[in-house]
ROSE-4610 file (N, C-alpha, C; in Angstrom, 1 decimal, always signed):
// ROSE-4610
residu = [M/M/M/T/T/T/Q/Q/Q/S/S/S/N/N/N/P/P/P/L/L/L/I/I/I/S/S/S/R/R/R/I/I/I/T/T/T/V/V/V/N/N/N/P/P/P/K/K/K/V/V/V/M/M/M/L/L/L/G/G/G/K/K/K/P/P/P/T/T/T/I/I/I/R/R/R/G/G/G/M/M/M/R/R/R/I/I/I/T/T/T/V/V/V/E/E/E/Q/Q/Q/I/I/I/L/L/L/K/K/K/S/S/S/L/L/L/S/S/S/A/A/A/G/G/G/I/I/I/S/S/S/Q/Q/Q/Q/Q/Q/D/D/D/L/L/L/I/I/I/D/D/D/E/E/E/Y/Y/Y/P/P/P/E/E/E/L/L/L/E/E/E/A/A/A/K/K/K/D/D/D/F/F/F/Q/Q/Q/A/A/A/V/V/V/F/F/F/A/A/A/Y/Y/Y/V/V/V/A/A/A/A/A/A/L/L/L/G/G/G/Q/Q/Q/L/L/L/P/P/P/L/L/L/L/L/L/N/N/N/H/H/H/R/R/R/F/F/F/R/R/R/R/R/R/G/G/G/L/L/L]
num = [1/1/1/2/2/2/3/3/3/4/4/4/5/5/5/6/6/6/7/7/7/8/8/8/9/9/9/10/10/10/11/11/11/12/12/12/13/13/13/14/14/14/15/15/15/16/16/16/17/17/17/18/18/18/19/19/19/20/20/20/21/21/21/22/22/22/23/23/23/24/24/24/25/25/25/26/26/26/27/27/27/28/28/28/29/29/29/30/30/30/31/31/31/32/32/32/33/33/33/34/34/34/35/35/35/36/36/36/37/37/37/38/38/38/39/39/39/40/40/40/41/41/41/42/42/42/43/43/43/44/44/44/45/45/45/46/46/46/47/47/47/48/48/48/49/49/49/50/50/50/51/51/51/52/52/52/53/53/53/54/54/54/55/55/55/56/56/56/57/57/57/58/58/58/59/59/59/60/60/60/61/61/61/62/62/62/63/63/63/64/64/64/65/65/65/66/66/66/67/67/67/68/68/68/69/69/69/70/70/70/71/71/71/72/72/72/73/73/73/74/74/74/75/75/75/76/76/76/77/77/77/78/78/78/79/79/79/80/80/80/81/81/81/82/82/82/83/83/83]
x = [-22.5/-23.8/-24.9/-25.9/-27.0/-27.9/-28.6/-29.5/-30.9/-31.4/-32.8/-33.7/-33.3/-34.1/-33.6/-34.5/-34.1/-33.6/-34.0/-33.5/-32.0/-31.4/-29.9/-29.2/-29.8/-29.2/-28.9/-29.5/-29.2/-27.9/-27.3/-26.0/-25.0/-24.0/-23.0/-21.6/-20.7/-19.3/-18.5/-17.7/-16.8/-15.5/-14.4/-13.1/-12.7/-13.3/-13.0/-13.9/-14.9/-15.8/-15.7/-15.3/-15.3/-14.4/-13.3/-12.3/-12.9/-13.9/-14.5/-15.5/-15.9/-16.9/-18.3/-19.2/-20.5/-21.2/-21.7/-22.4/-23.8/-24.5/-25.9/-25.9/-26.4/-26.5/-25.3/-24.1/-22.9/-22.6/-23.4/-23.1/-22.0/-21.6/-20.6/-21.2/-22.2/-22.8/-22.7/-22.0/-21.7/-22.8/-22.9/-23.8/-23.3/-22.0/-21.5/-21.9/-21.9/-22.4/-23.8/-24.6/-26.1/-26.3/-25.6/-25.8/-25.3/-24.1/-23.5/-24.5/-25.0/-25.9/-27.1/-27.8/-29.0/-28.7/-27.6/-27.3/-27.0/-26.6/-26.3/-27.6/-28.7/-30.0/-30.4/-29.7/-30.2/-31.3/-32.3/-33.5/-33.3/-34.1/-34.0/-34.4/-35.4/-35.8/-34.7/-34.0/-32.8/-31.8/-31.5/-30.5/-31.0/-32.3/-32.9/-32.8/-33.0/-32.9/-31.5/-30.5/-29.1/-28.6/-29.1/-28.8/-30.0/-30.6/-31.8/-31.9/-30.7/-30.7/-31.0/-31.0/-31.4/-32.9/-33.4/-34.8/-35.1/-36.3/-36.7/-36.3/-36.4/-36.0/-34.5/-33.7/-32.2/-32.0/-32.8/-32.7/-33.1/-34.2/-34.6/-33.5/-32.8/-31.7/-30.6/-30.2/-29.2/-29.5/-30.7/-31.1/-31.1/-31.6/-31.6/-30.1/-29.2/-27.8/-27.2/-27.4/-26.8/-27.4/-28.7/-29.4/-28.7/-28.5/-27.9/-26.4/-25.7/-24.4/-24.4/-25.4/-25.5/-25.8/-26.1/-26.4/-25.2/-24.1/-22.9/-22.2/-21.9/-21.4/-20.0/-19.2/-17.8/-17.9/-18.8/-19.0/-19.6/-20.5/-21.1/-20.1/-19.2/-18.2/-17.2/-16.7/-15.8/-16.4/-17.6/-18.2/-18.3/-18.7/-18.9/-17.5/-16.4/-15.1/-14.5/-15.2/-14.7/-13.5/-13.4/-12.4/-12.8]
y = [+25.7/+25.6/+25.9/+25.1/+25.4/+26.4/+27.2/+28.2/+27.9/+26.9/+26.5/+27.6/+28.4/+29.4/+30.8/+31.5/+32.7/+33.8/+33.7/+34.7/+34.7/+33.5/+33.4/+34.3/+34.7/+35.7/+37.0/+37.3/+38.5/+38.4/+37.3/+37.1/+37.1/+38.0/+38.1/+38.0/+37.5/+37.3/+38.0/+39.0/+39.7/+39.9/+39.5/+39.6/+41.0/+42.0/+43.4/+44.0/+43.2/+43.8/+42.9/+43.5/+42.8/+41.5/+41.6/+40.5/+39.3/+39.4/+38.3/+37.5/+38.0/+37.4/+37.5/+36.6/+36.8/+38.0/+38.8/+40.1/+40.1/+41.1/+41.3/+42.3/+41.8/+42.6/+43.5/+43.0/+43.7/+44.9/+45.0/+46.1/+45.6/+46.5/+46.2/+45.7/+44.9/+44.2/+42.7/+42.0/+40.6/+39.7/+38.5/+37.4/+37.2/+37.1/+36.9/+38.0/+39.3/+40.3/+40.1/+39.8/+39.6/+38.5/+37.4/+36.2/+36.5/+37.1/+37.4/+38.4/+39.3/+40.3/+39.6/+38.8/+38.1/+37.2/+36.4/+35.5/+36.2/+37.5/+38.2/+38.9/+38.6/+39.2/+40.5/+41.0/+42.2/+41.8/+42.5/+42.2/+42.6/+42.0/+42.4/+43.8/+44.3/+45.7/+46.6/+46.2/+47.1/+47.2/+46.0/+46.1/+46.9/+46.8/+47.7/+49.2/+49.4/+50.8/+51.4/+50.5/+50.9/+50.9/+50.0/+49.9/+50.0/+51.2/+51.3/+50.7/+50.4/+49.8/+48.3/+47.7/+46.3/+46.2/+45.1/+44.8/+43.5/+43.3/+42.0/+40.8/+40.9/+39.7/+39.4/+40.4/+40.2/+39.2/+39.2/+38.3/+36.9/+36.8/+35.5/+35.0/+35.8/+35.4/+34.8/+35.5/+35.0/+33.6/+33.4/+32.1/+31.0/+31.4/+30.4/+30.1/+31.1/+30.8/+29.9/+30.1/+29.2/+27.8/+27.8/+26.4/+25.7/+26.4/+25.7/+25.3/+26.1/+25.7/+24.4/+24.3/+23.1/+21.8/+21.9/+20.8/+20.3/+21.1/+20.7/+19.5/+18.4/+17.2/+17.5/+18.3/+18.5/+19.3/+20.3/+21.0/+20.1/+19.3/+18.4/+17.4/+16.9/+15.9/+16.6/+17.8/+18.4/+18.8/+19.2/+19.5/+18.3/+17.2/+16.0/+15.5/+15.8/+15.4/+16.4/+17.5/+18.5/+19.4/+19.5/+20.3/+21.7]
z = [-14.8/-14.1/-15.1/-15.2/-16.1/-15.4/-16.2/-15.7/-15.9/-15.2/-15.3/-14.8/-13.9/-13.3/-13.9/-14.6/-15.3/-14.4/-13.1/-12.2/-12.0/-12.3/-12.2/-13.1/-14.2/-15.1/-14.5/-13.3/-12.6/-11.9/-11.7/-11.1/-12.2/-12.1/-13.1/-12.5/-13.4/-12.9/-14.0/-13.5/-14.4/-13.7/-14.2/-13.5/-13.1/-13.8/-13.5/-12.5/-12.0/-11.0/-9.7/-8.6/-7.3/-7.4/-8.1/-8.2/-8.8/-9.6/-10.3/-9.4/-8.2/-7.4/-8.1/-7.8/-8.4/-7.8/-8.7/-8.2/-8.7/-8.2/-8.6/-9.8/-10.9/-12.1/-12.4/-12.2/-12.5/-11.6/-10.5/-9.6/-8.6/-7.8/-6.8/-5.5/-5.7/-4.6/-4.9/-4.0/-4.3/-3.6/-4.2/-3.6/-2.2/-2.0/-0.7/+0.3/-0.1/+0.8/+1.2/+0.2/+0.5/+1.5/+1.2/+2.1/+3.5/+3.6/+4.9/+5.7/+5.0/+5.7/+6.2/+5.3/+5.7/+6.8/+6.8/+7.9/+9.2/+9.1/+10.3/+10.9/+10.2/+10.7/+10.1/+9.1/+8.4/+7.4/+7.5/+6.6/+5.2/+4.3/+2.9/+2.8/+3.5/+3.4/+3.9/+4.9/+5.4/+4.3/+3.6/+2.5/+1.3/+1.0/+0.0/+0.3/+1.6/+2.1/+1.9/+2.2/+2.1/+0.7/-0.1/-1.5/-2.4/-2.6/-3.3/-4.7/-5.3/-6.6/-6.6/-5.4/-5.2/-5.4/-6.0/-6.2/-5.5/-5.2/-4.5/-5.3/-6.6/-7.4/-7.3/-6.9/-6.7/-5.6/-4.5/-3.4/-3.9/-4.7/-5.2/-6.1/-6.9/-7.7/-6.9/-5.8/-4.9/-4.4/-4.0/-3.5/-4.6/-5.8/-6.9/-7.3/-7.2/-7.6/-6.6/-5.3/-4.3/-4.4/-4.6/-4.8/-5.9/-7.0/-8.2/-7.9/-7.1/-6.7/-5.9/-5.0/-4.2/-5.0/-6.2/-7.1/-7.8/-7.8/-8.5/-7.7/-8.4/-7.7/-7.0/-7.7/-7.1/-5.8/-5.7/-4.4/-3.3/-3.7/-2.7/-2.2/-3.1/-2.8/-1.8/-2.1/-1.3/+0.1/+0.1/+1.4/+2.3/+1.7/+2.5/+3.1/+2.3/+2.8/+3.7/+3.9/+4.8/+4.3/+3.0/+2.4/+2.2]
């Protein structure tokens, strides 16, 4: 994935951290956790209150990362086929 948005550099993948899932700045907070929390109605401010190490730019990075994933042809192809 190309990183046209510099915020994406806040998303890190390390096989020794959270089983290699994409995380926020190497912390034990995954992109998945952030997205699931937000989709469940938890606000960004509530997440920052619970995890004070999070910054507003971390949420922007999550959105930029997911937007970049959506541009990958293979993922789009699989999604359309229902796999």
